[in-house]
C-alpha positions in Angstrom: -67.9 26.1 -36.4 -71.7 26.8 -36.1 -72.8 29.1 -39.1 -76.2 29.7 -40.0 -77.9 30.8 -43.4 -80.5 33.2 -42.9 -82.6 33.2 -45.6 -85.9 34.2 -47.4 -86.6 32.2 -51.4 -90.5 33.4 -52.6 -90.7 33.8 -55.8 -89.3 30.4 -57.4 -87.5 28.4 -54.7 -83.8 29.5 -56.2 -82.5 30.7 -53.1 -83.8 27.8 -51.0 -82.4 25.7 -53.7 -78.9 27.8 -53.8 -78.8 27.4 -49.6 -79.9 23.6 -49.5 -77.4 23.1 -51.3 -74.9 24.9 -49.4 -76.0 23.1 -46.6 -75.4 19.1 -48.7 -76.2 17.6 -44.7 -73.5 19.5 -42.8 -74.1 19.5 -39.0 -71.9 22.7 -38.8 -75.4 24.3 -41.6 -78.4 25.5 -39.7 -81.0 26.8 -42.0 -83.4 29.7 -40.5 -86.4 31.1 -43.3 -87.0 34.6 -41.9 -90.5 34.3 -42.9 -92.2 34.4 -39.7 -89.3 33.4 -37.5 -89.6 34.7 -34.2 -86.5 34.0 -31.9 -82.7 33.6 -33.1 -79.8 33.9 -31.1 -76.9 35.0 -33.1 -75.0 34.3 -30.4 -75.0 30.2 -31.2 -73.3 31.2 -33.8 -69.8 32.3 -35.6 -71.0 33.6 -39.2 -73.8 34.7 -39.7 -75.2 34.5 -43.8 -77.6 36.1 -45.3 -79.4 34.8 -48.4 -82.2 36.2 -50.6 -83.1 36.9 -54.2 -83.1 39.8 -55.6 -85.6 41.8 -55.7 -86.0 45.9 -57.6 -81.8 45.5 -57.3 -81.6 44.7 -53.8 -82.3 41.5 -51.2 -85.5 40.7 -50.3 -86.3 43.5 -47.4 -87.8 41.3 -44.5 -83.7 39.7 -45.2 -82.5 43.3 -45.1 -84.4 43.8 -41.1 -83.5 40.0 -39.7 -80.3 41.2 -40.6 -80.7 44.9 -39.2 -82.3 43.6 -35.9 -81.1 40.0 -35.4 -76.6 41.1 -36.9 -74.1 40.9 -33.8 -71.6 43.6 -33.8 -68.2 42.2 -35.4 -69.6 39.7 -36.6 -68.7 37.5 -39.5 -71.1 37.0 -42.6 -71.4 36.6 -46.3 -74.2 37.1 -48.7 -75.8 34.8 -51.7 -78.4 35.7 -53.9 -80.0 34.7 -57.2 -81.3 36.6 -59.5 -82.6 36.8 -63.3 -79.5 38.7 -64.0 -77.4 38.9 -60.8 -74.8 42.0 -59.8 -71.8 42.3 -57.2 -74.1 45.7 -56.3 -77.2 43.7 -55.2 -75.4 43.2 -52.2 -75.3 47.1 -51.2 -78.3 47.6 -49.3 -78.0 44.8 -47.4 -74.0 45.7 -47.0 -75.2 49.7 -45.9 -77.7 48.3 -43.6 -75.1 46.3 -41.3 -72.5 49.2 -41.9 -72.9 50.3 -38.3 -72.5 46.9 -36.9 -68.2 46.8 -38.4 -69.0 42.9 -39.9 -65.9 40.9 -41.6 -67.7 40.3 -44.4 -65.8 36.9 -46.4 -67.3 37.1 -49.7 -70.8 35.9 -51.3 -71.7 34.5 -54.2 -74.5 34.4 -56.6 -75.9 32.8 -59.7 -78.7 33.2 -61.8 -82.1 31.9 -61.2 -85.4 31.2 -63.1 -86.9 34.3 -63.1 -91.0 36.1 -64.2 -91.0 39.1 -62.2 -92.9 41.3 -64.0 -92.5 41.6 -68.0 -90.3 38.6 -68.5 -93.7 36.8 -67.4 -94.5 37.7 -70.9 -91.7 36.3 -72.5 -91.9 32.8 -70.0 -89.4 34.3 -67.6 -85.3 34.6 -67.8 -82.5 32.8 -66.9 -84.8 29.1 -66.7 -82.9 26.7 -65.8 -81.0 27.9 -63.5 -80.4 27.8 -60.9 -78.3 24.4 -62.5 -76.5 21.9 -61.1 -72.9 23.0 -61.9 -74.5 26.6 -59.8 -75.3 24.6 -57.2 -71.9 22.7 -56.9 -70.5 26.3 -57.2 -72.3 27.1 -54.1 -71.3 24.5 -51.7 -67.8 25.4 -53.0 -68.1 28.4 -52.3 -69.7 28.1 -48.5 -66.7 24.9 -47.7 -64.0 27.1 -48.7 -65.1 30.1 -46.8 -61.8 31.6 -44.9 -63.4 31.7 -41.0 
């Protein structure tokens, strides 16, 4: 089984830390930074995951746009996201963007990530030290436990 994790990690690199932990040297996982990604062949993968920090309650727009351009009808996917105060609802926008493709959603993983956006900068940020080693371990366990 071949897995692609298409991600954008912009602010503090929280999402990159999580997806790198998930990949953890596995040969069946390829990390694809959607920033500037020109060529992508979804047929090469059995599962395509999407990962992002949360911006104004949703995935980074570049990840949503990439998913809309490249996700195959009926494909298998999962979602990964980080934020100062993440919620299961943070995947609603990307789910809606893929709805017409009838994706098989295998699950989602989210954890806190250090956040200094907007007013949080004034107080030195929130969720300091996150994602933690425990978060990264949980991320690896999530990917290992996906039933495909």
